[in-house]
FIKOLZA-1660 file (N, C-alpha, C; in steps of 0.1 Angstrom, whole numbers, plus 5000, padded with zeros to 4 digits):
% residues 71
   i   px   py   pz ch aa at
   1 0908 8654 3547  A  M  N
   1 0896 8656 3547  A  M CA
   1 0891 8663 3549  A  M  C
   2 0900 8676 3552  A  F  N
   2 0892 8687 3547  A  F CA
   2 0893 8693 3535  A  F  C
   3 0900 8687 3530  A  S  N
   3 0901 8691 3514  A  S CA
   3 0885 8686 3506  A  S  C
   4 0881 8678 3510  A  L  N
   4 0870 8668 3501  A  L CA
   4 0858 8676 3511  A  L  C
   5 0858 8680 3519  A  V  N
   5 0848 8688 3518  A  V CA
   5 0841 8705 3516  A  V  C
   6 0856 8710 3510  A  V  N
   6 0862 8723 3513  A  V CA
   6 0855 8720 3490  A  V  C
   7 0858 8712 3485  A  L  N
   7 0856 8702 3472  A  L CA
   7 0836 8701 3472  A  L  C
   8 0839 8693 3483  A  T  N
   8 0823 8694 3485  A  T CA
   8 0811 8708 3485  A  T  C
   9 0811 8714 3493  A  V  N
   9 0804 8728 3489  A  V CA
   9 0810 8738 3478  A  V  C
  10 0823 8736 3473  A  I  N
  10 0819 8746 3466  A  I CA
  10 0813 8732 3449  A  I  C
  11 0809 8719 3449  A  F  N
  11 0804 8718 3438  A  F CA
  11 0783 8716 3443  A  F  C
  12 0784 8718 3460  A  I  N
  12 0769 8719 3459  A  I CA
  12 0763 8739 3457  A  I  C
  13 0779 8750 3459  A  I  N
  13 0778 8762 3456  A  I CA
  13 0776 8758 3440  A  I  C
  14 0783 8758 3429  A  V  N
  14 0780 8753 3417  A  V CA
  14 0773 8746 3413  A  V  C
  15 0767 8738 3413  A  I  N
  15 0753 8731 3412  A  I CA
  15 0741 8738 3419  A  I  C
  16 0738 8746 3427  A  A  N
  16 0728 8758 3431  A  A CA
  16 0727 8772 3425  A  A  C
  17 0738 8773 3420  A  L  N
  17 0740 8787 3408  A  L CA
  17 0732 8780 3394  A  L  C
  18 0735 8763 3388  A  I  N
  18 0735 8762 3379  A  I CA
  18 0724 8761 3379  A  I  C
  19 0713 8759 3388  A  S  N
  19 0695 8754 3388  A  S CA
  19 0692 8772 3389  A  S  C
  20 0697 8781 3397  A  L  N
  20 0690 8788 3393  A  L CA
  20 0685 8797 3384  A  L  C
  21 0697 8791 3372  A  I  N
  21 0693 8794 3357  A  I CA
  21 0679 8786 3355  A  I  C
  22 0677 8781 3352  A  Y  N
  22 0663 8777 3357  A  Y CA
  22 0656 8783 3362  A  Y  C
  23 0635 8784 3357  A  K  N
  23 0632 8783 3363  A  K CA
  23 0617 8771 3368  A  K  C
  24 0622 8763 3356  A  N  N
  24 0613 8752 3356  A  N CA
  24 0619 8738 3365  A  N  C
  25 0612 8730 3373  A  I  N
  25 0615 8723 3382  A  I CA
  25 0619 8712 3374  A  I  C
  26 0618 8710 3362  A  E  N
  26 0609 8698 3361  A  E CA
  26 0628 8696 3352  A  E  C
  27 0635 8706 3345  A  K  N
  27 0651 8709 3343  A  K CA
  27 0658 8712 3356  A  K  C
  28 0655 8714 3368  A  K  N
  28 0661 8717 3381  A  K CA
  28 0666 8701 3376  A  K  C
  29 0651 8693 3378  A  I  N
  29 0657 8679 3381  A  I CA
  29 0668 8670 3377  A  I  C
  30 0664 8674 3359  A  F  N
  30 0672 8667 3354  A  F CA
  30 0690 8674 3354  A  F  C
  31 0687 8681 3356  A  L  N
  31 0703 8691 3358  A  L CA
  31 0713 8679 3372  A  L  C
  32 0700 8681 3385  A  S  N
  32 0709 8672 3391  A  S CA
  32 0712 8653 3394  A  S  C
  33 0699 8655 3384  A  L  N
  33 0700 8639 3378  A  L CA
  33 0714 8637 3369  A  L  C
  34 0714 8649 3359  A  A  N
  34 0728 8641 3355  A  A CA
  34 0739 8647 3359  A  A  C
  35 0740 8653 3374  A  F  N
  35 0749 8653 3378  A  F CA
  35 0755 8640 3382  A  F  C
  36 0743 8631 3389  A  V  N
  36 0742 8617 3399  A  V CA
  36 0747 8606 3383  A  V  C
  37 0745 8610 3374  A  F  N
  37 0749 8600 3364  A  F CA
  37 0764 8601 3363  A  F  C
  38 0768 8614 3355  A  I  N
  38 0782 8623 3360  A  I CA
  38 0786 8606 3366  A  I  C
  39 0793 8618 3381  A  S  N
  39 0797 8610 3395  A  S CA
  39 0792 8590 3395  A  S  C
  40 0784 8587 3388  A  V  N
  40 0784 8578 3389  A  V CA
  40 0794 8570 3381  A  V  C
  41 0795 8575 3366  A  V  N
  41 0798 8570 3354  A  V CA
  41 0818 8569 3361  A  V  C
  42 0820 8583 3359  A  L  N
  42 0836 8587 3370  A  L CA
  42 0837 8579 3380  A  L  C
  43 0830 8572 3389  A  F  N
  43 0833 8564 3398  A  F CA
  43 0832 8548 3399  A  F  C
  44 0831 8550 3387  A  F  N
  44 0837 8533 3369  A  F CA
  44 0849 8532 3371  A  F  C
  45 0849 8543 3360  A  I  N
  45 0863 8554 3358  A  I CA
  45 0872 8550 3364  A  I  C
  46 0873 8554 3377  A  S  N
  46 0882 8553 3382  A  S CA
  46 0886 8540 3392  A  S  C
  47 0881 8529 3385  A  F  N
  47 0884 8517 3389  A  F CA
  47 0893 8512 3379  A  F  C
  48 0889 8518 3370  A  I  N
  48 0893 8514 3352  A  I CA
  48 0908 8519 3355  A  I  C
  49 0910 8533 3358  A  V  N
  49 0924 8537 3360  A  V CA
  49 0933 8532 3372  A  V  C
  50 0924 8536 3381  A  G  N
  50 0935 8524 3392  A  G CA
  50 0945 8536 3400  A  G  C
  51 0952 8529 3412  A  G  N
  51 0961 8534 3419  A  G CA
  51 0962 8548 3430  A  G  C
  52 0967 8553 3426  A  W  N
  52 0966 8568 3437  A  W CA
  52 0954 8575 3430  A  W  C
  53 0957 8581 3420  A  E  N
  53 0942 8584 3404  A  E CA
  53 0937 8583 3409  A  E  C
  54 0929 8567 3410  A  G  N
  54 0919 8564 3402  A  G CA
  54 0914 8566 3417  A  G  C
  55 0923 8562 3430  A  L  N
  55 0916 8572 3439  A  L CA
  55 0912 8583 3444  A  L  C
  56 0920 8592 3436  A  G  N
  56 0916 8601 3443  A  G CA
  56 0904 8606 3429  A  G  C
  57 0905 8600 3418  A  L  N
  57 0892 8603 3410  A  L CA
  57 0877 8593 3418  A  L  C
  58 0882 8588 3422  A  G  N
  58 0868 8581 3433  A  G CA
  58 0862 8593 3445  A  G  C
  59 0876 8599 3449  A  A  N
  59 0870 8606 3464  A  A CA
  59 0857 8618 3452  A  A  C
  60 0864 8625 3444  A  V  N
  60 0859 8638 3430  A  V CA
  60 0844 8631 3433  A  V  C
  61 0844 8621 3431  A  C  N
  61 0827 8614 3421  A  C CA
  61 0820 8616 3436  A  C  C
  62 0825 8606 3444  A  I  N
  62 0819 8606 3459  A  I CA
  62 0813 8625 3462  A  I  C
  63 0824 8628 3464  A  S  N
  63 0816 8643 3466  A  S CA
  63 0809 8646 3456  A  S  C
  64 0814 8649 3446  A  L  N
  64 0800 8652 3434  A  L CA
  64 0782 8649 3436  A  L  C
  65 0786 8631 3442  A  F  N
  65 0773 8621 3443  A  F CA
  65 0763 8633 3456  A  F  C
  66 0776 8631 3466  A  A  N
  66 0772 8640 3478  A  A CA
  66 0767 8652 3476  A  A  C
  67 0767 8660 3464  A  A  N
  67 0767 8673 3465  A  A CA
  67 0755 8675 3454  A  A  C
  68 0752 8667 3443  A  S  N
  68 0743 8672 3437  A  S CA
  68 0732 8664 3447  A  S  C
  69 0729 8656 3456  A  F  N
  69 0715 8653 3464  A  F CA
  69 0711 8667 3472  A  F  C
  70 0722 8671 3481  A  I  N
  70 0724 8678 3486  A  I CA
  70 0717 8693 3480  A  I  C
  71 0726 8697 3465  A  A  N
  71 0715 8710 3462  A  A CA
  71 0704 8707 3453  A  A  C
% end
């Protein structure tokens, strides 16, 4: 559980640093929506992969989804 929290914090920092590059608010919103879209696609791929690998991929995409909303 601790590693999932650390992964979420790392994703928040990365997304925040990437969004600092853009000065326009529209590009920042688009960047956040792009990460949400990537996490949703990874979530559906995790069902296709299945097993423990799919469960790990699902945990990573939930962490990315939460980080994109927070950042």
